Structures are given as C-alpha cells and as structure tokens.
C-alpha positions in Angstrom: -1.7 10.8 29.1 -4.9 12.8 28.2 -8.2 11.4 29.4 -11.0 10.5 27.0 -14.6 10.4 27.7 -16.1 7.0 28.1 -17.2 5.7 24.7 -15.1 8.3 22.8 -13.2 6.9 19.9 -9.4 6.8 20.1 -7.7 9.3 17.7 -7.2 7.5 14.4 -3.6 6.9 13.3 -3.1 8.0 9.7 -2.6 5.2 7.2 -0.4 4.8 4.1 -1.6 2.1 1.8 0.8 0.4 -0.5 -0.7 -1.5 -3.5 2.1 -3.1 -5.5 3.7 -6.2 -7.0 6.6 -8.3 -6.0 8.9 -5.3 -5.5 6.6 -4.2 -2.6 5.6 -7.7 -1.5 9.2 -8.6 -0.6 9.3 -11.5 -3.1 12.6 -13.3 -2.6 13.6 -11.2 0.3 13.7 -11.9 4.0 10.4 -10.9 5.6 10.7 -7.3 6.9 13.6 -6.3 4.7 11.8 -4.8 1.7 11.2 -1.1 1.1 7.7 -1.0 2.6 9.0 -2.4 5.9 12.0 0.0 5.8 9.6 2.9 5.3 7.6 1.8 8.4 10.8 1.5 10.4 12.0 4.9 9.3 8.6 6.5 10.3 8.8 4.8 13.7 12.4 5.8 14.2 11.4 9.4 13.5 8.5 9.1 15.8 5.9 9.7 13.1 2.7 8.1 14.1 1.5 6.5 10.9 0.5 3.0 10.0 1.8 1.5 6.7 -0.5 -1.2 5.3 1.2 -3.4 2.6 -1.5 -4.7 0.4 1.0 -5.8 -2.3 0.7 -9.1 -4.1 3.6 -10.7 -6.0 2.7 -11.0 -9.7 -0.1 -8.4 -9.5 -0.9 -6.2 -12.5 -2.4 -2.8 -12.8 -5.7 -4.5 -13.6 -5.5 -6.6 -10.5 -4.6 -3.6 -8.4 -7.5 -1.6 -9.9 -9.9 -4.3 -9.1 -8.7 -4.6 -5.4 -8.3 -0.9 -4.7 -12.0 0.1 -3.9 -12.3 -2.5 -1.1 -8.8 -1.6 0.2 -9.7 2.0 0.4 -13.0 1.3 2.2 -11.3 -1.1 4.6 -8.2 1.0 5.5 -9.3 4.6 4.8 -5.8 5.7 3.9 -4.6 9.3 3.8 -1.9 8.4 1.4 -1.9 5.7 -1.3 1.3 4.5 -3.0 0.7 2.5 -6.3 3.7 0.4 -7.4 2.3 -1.5 -10.3 3.1 -1.9 -14.0 6.2 -4.0 -14.2 4.2 -7.2 -14.6 2.0 -5.6 -17.3 5.2 -5.0 -19.3 6.6 -8.5 -18.6 3.4 -10.0 -19.9 3.4 -7.7 -23.0 0.1 -6.1 -22.1 -0.8 -3.0 -24.1 0.6 0.2 -22.7 -2.7 2.0 -23.2 -4.4 -0.5 -20.9 -1.7 -0.1 -18.2 -2.1 3.7 -18.5 -5.9 3.5 -18.2 -5.7 1.3 -15.2 -3.2 3.6 -13.4 -5.3 6.7 -14.3 -8.5 5.1 -13.0 
C-alpha cells in the first residue's frame, strides 16, 4: 500500500449520481434489488472503484429533480449523473414542454 504524507487527502473515488423516480428508488422491490444496486454490484464485481449515490425519490417529477439537483451536485461532486425522470410527469398529465425544459435545464 502506498504511503501518503501526513495530512494529505485520500484519493477521491469517482461518483455516479442517480436522480430518479420510483424506478430507481426500488419502489415495491426488495431493498438492494433495483437497477441502481445492481449497477453498484456489477462495478464492484468488475473491481471498478466508483461510488454510486442513489438520490432517487419515488413519485418525483422532472421539476422536483431539477430543484434538488444543484444541492446534490454540490454535495456529491459526481463525475457522472444519470437522470431517470419523466414518467411521473406523464402520469400526472403535465405539459410535455415543461418536462423537456426541466430535463434540458
């Protein structure tokens, strides 16, 4: 194991941030069996040192995700962001233009 100087920061592990709705939040599934957990397991199995942060909320919309995203980016400083939102917008009959604007932003 390489030595670090006293006070030197540990190398940062890259982060994948997932911002989604029930499909990513494992709604109705056994905890740890959804696609985000499977992604983390696959990365670990392949010895890829990366952290997956699941910031998904069941029922979330593109508007909710857009509102939460700046703080999540500041907190986790991800290298990759996966946005899995829009289904609840459609279920609620929200205007497609609004969904597109939120996703573009």
